[in-house]
C-alpha positions in Angstrom: 40.7 -96.0 66.5 44.1 -94.0 65.1 46.2 -92.6 68.0 47.8 -89.1 67.3 50.8 -88.9 69.1 53.6 -86.1 69.0 56.3 -87.5 67.2 60.1 -87.0 67.7 61.2 -83.5 67.0 64.3 -82.0 66.2 67.3 -83.1 68.3 67.4 -81.7 71.6 63.7 -80.7 71.4 61.3 -82.7 73.5 58.3 -80.7 74.0 55.9 -78.1 71.9 53.1 -75.8 72.6 49.7 -76.5 70.8 48.9 -73.2 69.0 45.7 -74.1 66.9 43.4 -77.0 66.2 42.3 -77.0 62.6 39.1 -79.4 63.5 37.3 -80.2 66.5 36.1 -83.3 67.8 33.2 -84.7 65.7 34.4 -83.1 62.5 35.6 -85.2 59.6 39.3 -85.2 58.6 41.2 -86.5 55.5 44.6 -88.0 55.7 47.2 -85.4 55.5 45.0 -82.5 56.4 46.8 -80.4 58.8 45.3 -81.4 62.1 47.1 -79.2 64.6 49.6 -76.4 64.7 52.4 -76.5 67.2 55.3 -74.3 68.2 58.7 -75.1 69.8 61.6 -72.6 70.8 62.8 -72.9 67.2 60.0 -73.3 64.9 56.0 -73.5 64.2 54.9 -76.6 62.2 51.6 -78.6 61.3 51.1 -82.0 62.4 49.0 -83.8 59.5 46.4 -86.2 60.1 47.4 -90.0 59.8 44.4 -91.4 58.6 40.9 -90.2 57.4 38.0 -90.5 59.7 36.1 -88.5 62.3 38.1 -86.5 65.0 36.8 -88.3 68.2 38.8 -87.0 71.1 41.5 -84.1 71.8 43.6 -84.5 75.0 45.2 -81.0 75.1 43.9 -77.5 74.3 45.4 -74.6 72.6 48.2 -73.2 74.9 49.0 -76.7 76.4 52.4 -77.9 76.3 53.0 -81.6 75.2 56.0 -83.8 75.3 57.0 -86.2 72.8 55.0 -89.5 72.7 52.0 -87.8 74.4 48.8 -88.8 72.8 47.2 -85.8 71.4 43.7 -87.0 69.7 42.1 -89.9 68.4 40.3 -90.5 65.0 37.8 -93.0 64.1 38.1 -94.4 60.7 
């Protein structure tokens, strides 16, 4: 199982808001597919999938605020 965590962001930014999930649990993803769109006070960006597999679980939903290091989702290889 691959864990997808919110990585370090730019200096002084410690949280982001989930604006859109490109895949739902149970769907297949490829490595480097855009997995989730996130927004900070300074920018909006996409977080790519770290591995190919099936998105097994999503721990936060659109509109939720997440902190650096939070577990966003898991992928079964």
